[in-house]
C-alpha positions, 0 to 999 in steps of 0.5 A: 538486532532486528529481533530486538525491534519486535520485542517492543510493544506494538504502539512503539513499533508503529511509531517507528514504522510510521516515522520511517516510511513517512521520511523515506516516502517524502524524500527518497532513500538518499535524502531521508534523514535518520535524525528526522525519523528518530525525532518524529518517532520520539526515540533516541538515535542510539535506540534506532541503531540498536534495532537496525545497523544503519539506514540501508538495513532499516530501509530494506527491512521496511521494504520487506516488512510492508510488502510481506504485510500487504501480500499477507493481508490481500491474499487473506481477504480478497476473494480471488475466485470471484471473476468480477473485477468490481468485486475484487477492487471493492475488497482491495479498496477497503483493505487499503483504507484499513491499512492506511488507518494504521500506516498512513504513508504505506502505499506512498512508501511502496510506490517510491520503493519501486521508483527508487534509483539510489546507487546504495540500494539499487542492486538490492532492489532491481531483482526484487522489483522485477519479481514482485511486479510480475507476481503481483500483477499476475495474482491481481488479475488471476481469474478475472472474466474479461468476457463481461466487457463489451467487444469494443472496449479494451478490457485492460485499459478499462480495468486501469481506469476502474483501479485509478478511480478506486485508488483515488476514492480510497485516498480521499476517504482515508484523508477524511477519516484522518481529519475526523475526531474518531479517525474511523470510516463509515463503511456503509456510506463508502460502499454505497458511494463506491458502488455508484461509481462502479454502476457507471463503469458497468454501464459504460464497459460491460455488455 
């Protein structure tokens, strides 16, 4: 069944993807409605269930598909050999903005998957959550040179502050782009402003 979904053109796939992750991200698994998904996607309910057996299969497919996509893109485009946390977060921020342009609710959906406690999907998610959290955290900070931080600074807490700032910055820039006629990013300006924040953090946290 799912194989038939990938025979669709990319535009239609993305309409279904975006309608579904938006509904699950906003309402959680139990309250999400396939009626709302098909309405948003502009397809019939019969079409949706032609590709996916039921709501549960759709949800778990979306979870796997978007986590695979995130992992693939991040591993391809982030320079994990660079020991500077600021360079790594800069690359990750730009990647997130590009992904949000195609799939606006992708990160909200993934966050809600980690928080989902529905009995219907709990067993499927529990072991996956543990495995993915461990793998992603270890990979994200692999090779980071924490000796660059001052001795009186807790490097792990400082890195969280930097990441939170970059995440909020990326979300705001994505929202601005969504409202613009071209739905595009001014990367030169974005990088300049992001590095202004990073300069402040370096002055605060680095030796």
